[in-house]
C-alpha positions as CSV (number, residue, x, y, z in Angstrom):
1,X,0.0,0.0,0.0
2,X,1.5,3.3,-1.1
3,X,1.4,6.6,0.8
4,X,-1.5,7.9,-1.2
5,X,-3.6,4.9,-0.4
6,X,-2.7,5.0,3.3
7,X,-3.6,8.7,3.4
8,X,-7.0,8.1,1.7
9,X,-7.7,5.2,4.1
10,X,-6.8,7.4,7.1
11,X,-9.1,10.2,6.0
12,X,-12.0,7.7,5.6
13,X,-11.4,6.2,9.0
14,X,-11.3,9.7,10.6
15,X,-14.6,10.7,9.1
16,X,-16.2,7.4,10.1
17,X,-14.9,7.7,13.6
18,X,-16.2,11.2,14.1
19,X,-19.7,10.1,12.9
20,X,-19.9,6.9,15.0
21,X,-17.8,7.6,18.1
22,X,-20.5,9.2,20.2
23,X,-23.2,6.7,19.1
24,X,-21.0,3.8,20.2
25,X,-20.4,5.2,23.6
26,X,-24.1,6.0,24.0
27,X,-25.1,2.4,23.1
28,X,-22.5,1.1,25.6
29,X,-24.0,3.4,28.2
30,X,-27.4,1.9,27.6
31,X,-26.1,-1.6,28.1
32,X,-24.4,-0.7,31.3
33,X,-27.6,1.2,32.5
34,X,-29.9,-1.7,31.7
35,X,-27.6,-4.4,33.1
36,X,-27.1,-2.6,36.4
37,X,-30.8,-1.8,36.6
38,X,-31.9,-5.4,36.2
39,X,-29.3,-6.6,38.7
40,X,-30.6,-4.1,41.3
41,X,-34.3,-5.0,40.6
42,X,-33.6,-8.7,40.8
43,X,-30.5,-9.4,42.9
44,X,-30.6,-13.1,42.0
45,X,-30.0,-12.3,38.3
46,X,-26.5,-12.9,37.0
47,X,-24.6,-10.4,35.0
48,X,-25.1,-12.4,31.8
49,X,-28.9,-12.7,32.4
50,X,-29.1,-8.9,33.1
51,X,-27.1,-8.1,29.9
52,X,-29.1,-10.5,27.8
53,X,-32.3,-9.0,29.1
54,X,-31.1,-5.6,28.3
55,X,-30.1,-6.6,24.7
56,X,-33.5,-8.3,23.9
57,X,-35.4,-5.4,25.4
58,X,-33.5,-2.6,23.5
59,X,-33.6,-4.5,20.2
60,X,-37.3,-5.4,20.8
61,X,-36.7,-9.1,20.1
62,X,-38.7,-10.1,23.2
63,X,-37.7,-13.8,23.8
64,X,-39.1,-13.6,27.3
65,X,-38.3,-12.2,30.7
66,X,-35.1,-13.7,31.9
67,X,-35.3,-11.3,34.9
68,X,-38.6,-11.8,36.8
69,X,-40.6,-8.6,36.5
70,X,-44.1,-10.2,37.0
71,X,-44.4,-8.7,40.5
72,X,-42.2,-5.6,40.1
73,X,-43.9,-2.4,39.0
74,X,-40.6,-0.6,39.3
75,X,-39.0,-3.2,37.1
76,X,-41.6,-2.7,34.4
77,X,-41.3,1.1,34.6
78,X,-37.5,0.7,34.3
79,X,-38.0,-1.6,31.2
80,X,-40.2,1.1,29.6
81,X,-37.5,3.7,30.2
82,X,-34.9,1.4,28.8
83,X,-36.9,0.7,25.7
84,X,-37.3,4.5,25.0
85,X,-33.7,5.2,25.8
86,X,-32.4,2.3,23.7
87,X,-34.5,3.0,20.7
88,X,-33.4,6.7,20.8
89,X,-29.8,5.6,20.8
90,X,-30.3,3.2,18.0
91,X,-32.1,5.8,15.9
92,X,-29.3,8.2,16.6
93,X,-26.8,5.6,15.5
94,X,-28.7,4.8,12.3
95,X,-29.2,8.5,11.5
96,X,-25.5,9.1,11.8
97,X,-24.7,6.2,9.5
98,X,-27.4,7.4,7.0
99,X,-26.0,11.0,7.2
100,X,-22.5,9.6,6.6
101,X,-23.7,7.9,3.4
102,X,-26.0,10.6,2.1
103,X,-24.7,14.0,3.2
104,X,-21.6,13.8,1.1
105,X,-19.0,12.3,3.4
106,X,-18.8,9.1,1.4
107,X,-19.0,11.1,-1.8
108,X,-16.0,13.2,-0.6
109,X,-14.0,10.0,0.0
110,X,-14.6,8.7,-3.5
111,X,-14.0,12.2,-4.9
112,X,-10.6,12.4,-3.2
113,X,-9.8,9.0,-4.5
114,X,-10.6,10.1,-8.1
115,X,-8.6,13.3,-7.6
116,X,-5.5,11.4,-6.4
117,X,-5.8,9.0,-9.3
118,X,-6.0,11.9,-11.7
119,X,-2.9,13.5,-10.2
120,X,-1.0,10.2,-10.3
121,X,-1.4,10.3,-14.1
122,X,0.0,13.9,-14.4
123,X,3.5,14.6,-15.6
124,X,5.2,17.9,-16.4
125,X,2.6,19.7,-14.4
126,X,3.0,22.7,-11.9
127,X,2.4,22.6,-8.2
128,X,1.1,25.6,-6.3
129,X,1.7,25.5,-2.5
130,X,-0.7,27.9,-0.7
131,X,-4.0,28.9,-2.3
132,X,-4.2,32.3,-0.6
133,X,-4.5,35.7,-2.3
134,X,-1.3,35.2,-4.3
135,X,-1.7,31.4,-4.9
136,X,-5.2,31.9,-6.3
137,X,-3.8,34.3,-9.0
138,X,-1.2,31.7,-9.9
139,X,-3.7,28.9,-10.3
140,X,-5.9,31.3,-12.3
141,X,-3.1,32.1,-14.7
142,X,-2.1,28.4,-15.1
143,X,-5.7,27.5,-15.8
144,X,-6.2,30.2,-18.4
145,X,-3.0,29.4,-20.2
146,X,-4.0,25.7,-20.3
147,X,-1.1,24.4,-18.1
148,X,-1.8,21.4,-15.8
149,X,-1.7,22.3,-12.1
150,X,-2.0,20.8,-8.7
151,X,-2.8,23.0,-5.6
152,X,-1.8,22.2,-2.1
153,X,-3.4,24.0,0.9
154,X,-3.7,23.2,4.6
155,X,-7.2,24.8,4.8
156,X,-9.9,22.2,4.4
157,X,-12.7,24.9,4.0
158,X,-11.6,26.0,0.5
159,X,-11.4,22.6,-1.2
160,X,-15.0,22.4,-2.4
161,X,-14.9,26.0,-3.8
162,X,-11.6,25.3,-5.5
163,X,-12.8,22.2,-7.3
164,X,-15.9,24.0,-8.5
165,X,-13.9,26.9,-9.9
166,X,-11.0,24.8,-11.4
167,X,-12.4,21.4,-12.3
168,X,-9.4,20.5,-14.4
169,X,-6.8,21.2,-11.7
170,X,-5.8,18.9,-8.9
171,X,-6.1,19.6,-5.2
172,X,-4.4,18.1,-2.2
173,X,-5.5,19.2,1.3
174,X,-2.5,19.1,3.7
175,X,0.7,20.6,4.8
176,X,3.0,21.1,1.8
177,X,6.1,21.0,4.1
178,X,5.5,17.2,4.5
179,X,7.1,15.0,2.0
180,X,4.1,12.7,1.7
181,X,1.9,15.6,0.6
182,X,4.4,16.7,-2.0
183,X,4.7,13.2,-3.3
184,X,0.9,12.9,-3.4
185,X,1.0,16.1,-5.6
186,X,3.5,14.3,-8.0
187,X,6.4,16.6,-7.2
188,X,8.9,14.0,-8.5
189,X,7.2,14.3,-12.0
190,X,6.4,18.0,-11.9
191,X,8.1,20.7,-14.1
192,X,7.8,23.4,-11.5
193,X,6.6,24.3,-8.1
194,X,5.3,27.7,-7.0
195,X,5.7,28.2,-3.2
196,X,3.5,31.1,-2.0
197,X,2.4,30.5,1.5
198,X,2.2,33.5,3.9
199,X,5.1,32.3,6.0
200,X,8.7,32.6,4.8
201,X,9.9,29.8,7.1
202,X,7.3,27.4,5.6
203,X,8.4,28.4,2.1
204,X,12.0,27.7,3.0
205,X,11.2,24.2,4.3
206,X,9.0,23.4,1.2
207,X,11.8,24.6,-1.1
208,X,14.3,22.3,0.6
209,X,11.9,19.3,0.5
210,X,11.0,19.8,-3.2
211,X,14.6,20.2,-4.2
212,X,15.6,17.0,-2.4
213,X,12.8,15.0,-4.0
214,X,13.2,16.4,-7.5
215,X,16.6,18.0,-8.1
216,X,15.6,19.1,-11.6
217,X,12.4,20.9,-10.7
218,X,12.1,24.6,-11.2
219,X,11.3,26.3,-7.8
220,X,9.8,29.8,-7.6
221,X,9.3,30.9,-4.0
222,X,7.5,33.8,-2.4
223,X,9.4,36.0,0.0
224,X,7.5,38.4,2.3
225,X,10.7,39.9,3.8
226,X,13.6,40.6,1.5
227,X,16.1,39.5,4.2
228,X,15.0,35.9,3.6
229,X,15.5,36.0,-0.2
230,X,19.1,34.8,-0.1
231,X,18.3,31.9,2.2
232,X,15.6,30.7,-0.2
233,X,18.0,30.8,-3.1
234,X,20.6,28.9,-1.2
235,X,17.9,26.4,-0.2
236,X,17.3,25.7,-3.9
237,X,14.9,28.3,-5.2
238,X,15.6,29.2,-8.9
239,X,13.7,32.4,-8.4
240,X,12.5,34.4,-5.4
241,X,9.6,36.8,-5.7
242,X,9.2,39.6,-3.2
243,X,5.6,41.0,-3.2
244,X,6.8,44.3,-1.7
245,X,9.5,44.7,-4.4
246,X,7.1,43.8,-7.2
247,X,4.4,46.1,-5.7
248,X,6.9,49.0,-5.6
249,X,8.0,48.5,-9.2
250,X,4.4,48.4,-10.3
251,X,3.6,51.7,-8.7
252,X,6.6,53.3,-10.4
253,X,5.5,51.9,-13.7
254,X,2.0,53.2,-13.2
255,X,3.5,56.6,-12.7
256,X,6.1,56.8,-15.6
257,X,4.6,54.4,-18.2
258,X,0.9,54.2,-17.6
259,X,0.0,53.3,-21.2
260,X,2.3,50.2,-21.2
261,X,0.9,49.1,-17.9
262,X,-2.7,49.5,-19.2
263,X,-1.8,47.5,-22.3
264,X,-0.3,44.6,-20.3
265,X,-3.3,44.7,-17.8
266,X,-5.7,44.5,-20.7
267,X,-3.8,41.6,-22.2
268,X,-3.9,39.7,-18.9
269,X,-7.6,40.3,-18.4
270,X,-8.6,39.4,-22.0
271,X,-10.5,36.1,-21.7
272,X,-11.1,35.3,-25.4
273,X,-7.5,35.0,-26.7
274,X,-5.4,35.0,-23.5
275,X,-2.3,36.5,-25.2
276,X,0.8,36.2,-23.1
277,X,4.6,36.7,-23.5
278,X,5.8,33.1,-23.5
279,X,9.0,31.2,-23.9
280,X,9.9,27.9,-25.5
281,X,13.4,26.2,-25.1
282,X,15.0,24.7,-28.2
283,X,16.5,21.3,-27.0
284,X,19.4,19.6,-28.6
285,X,18.1,17.5,-31.5
286,X,15.1,19.7,-32.1
287,X,13.7,19.8,-35.6
288,X,14.3,23.6,-35.5
289,X,18.0,23.2,-34.7
290,X,20.0,25.3,-37.2
291,X,16.8,26.2,-38.9
292,X,15.7,29.8,-39.7
293,X,13.0,31.4,-37.6
294,X,11.0,32.7,-40.6
295,X,8.3,30.0,-40.4
296,X,7.8,30.7,-36.7
297,X,7.6,34.4,-37.2
298,X,4.7,33.8,-39.6
299,X,2.8,32.0,-36.7
300,X,3.7,34.2,-33.7
301,X,5.2,37.6,-32.7
302,X,8.8,36.5,-32.0
303,X,10.3,39.1,-29.7
304,X,13.7,37.7,-28.9
305,X,16.0,34.7,-28.8
306,X,17.9,34.0,-25.6
307,X,21.3,32.4,-26.5
308,X,22.7,29.5,-24.4
309,X,25.2,32.0,-22.8
310,X,22.5,34.3,-21.7
311,X,22.8,37.0,-24.4
312,X,19.7,38.2,-26.3
313,X,19.0,38.6,-29.9
314,X,16.1,41.1,-30.1
315,X,13.7,40.9,-33.0
316,X,15.7,38.3,-35.0
317,X,15.5,38.4,-38.8
318,X,13.7,35.8,-40.8
319,X,16.9,34.1,-41.8
320,X,18.3,33.9,-38.2
321,X,19.2,30.2,-37.4
322,X,18.5,28.7,-34.0
323,X,21.2,27.2,-31.9
324,X,20.4,24.2,-29.5
325,X,20.0,25.5,-26.0
326,X,18.4,28.7,-27.1
327,X,15.0,30.0,-25.8
328,X,12.4,31.6,-27.9
329,X,10.6,34.6,-26.4
330,X,7.3,35.4,-28.2
331,X,3.8,36.7,-27.8
332,X,0.9,34.3,-28.5
333,X,-2.2,32.6,-27.2
334,X,-2.2,29.2,-25.4
335,X,-3.0,27.4,-28.6
336,X,-0.3,29.2,-30.5
337,X,2.2,28.4,-27.7
338,X,1.2,24.7,-28.0
339,X,1.7,24.9,-31.7
340,X,5.2,26.3,-31.3
341,X,6.1,23.7,-28.7
342,X,4.9,21.0,-31.1
343,X,7.1,22.4,-33.9
344,X,10.2,22.9,-31.7
345,X,10.0,19.5,-29.9
346,X,8.9,17.5,-32.9
């Protein structure tokens, strides 16, 4: 049994325990109450006889009076109280079981099983740790640009809303700093992980864990305090994003280049075409290796080519030939991006 199956079984048992725990104790209390009462009413009755009398009374089987109540009005009144109490407990027990089956608890268990099965088939996807204010925007962008994603969040209250809003995305409820949760999200097969919880220390731990499990994964980590940025980089983050720094740069841009900011905002909010500035690496052995970019420029707006050494070729001419290890920077829709990736990767 793998960790995902163990986790699913644990969740199922916890839900069942919460539903039936009180009912079980109540039923045990009825047995003790009935047995003790019959032994007091008839001191000659053994514990087994008193217990048996209690069971057949509560279950309304009625095989006969194993405790003599023929001359005891108190005994019969006690039996009446036991019947009402026992039936109430049984009804409470049955209602809990029915609620467990009908109110969605069982449905949630199977839903989580289907979710984990879907995630287990994912490869090359993106993981988002922390579905807060920032994480929700990350998921939204991945969803709109048709990139497979799995979200991890410790808050159980947002799971249902998340699944309704992003039916194609995966969701794991749990602590992303735990290796089992990261493994359940498929971190060993993922292309990248965005770590954007509100706590820098949690982000540091998640960064270390993700890097240890998948040394080749791209890690982008959120940093609330700039003094922690270098620690995150040393822990394995490829990129560290400071919300304060980004916010400051945005405010300056709004001041000195408002038209550009307005254009980019409009592009990001456009739902019909979803144009983005994208990138596509050119691997060694690519069909486009040593080929001119003219064909690509007829499909997309090619802005630049990043060379293997890090230099840029801005607005390359049609006869510019691509080197292996280069990266294309272009503007296009999700479908155009997928078309370029298909051409470049063969």
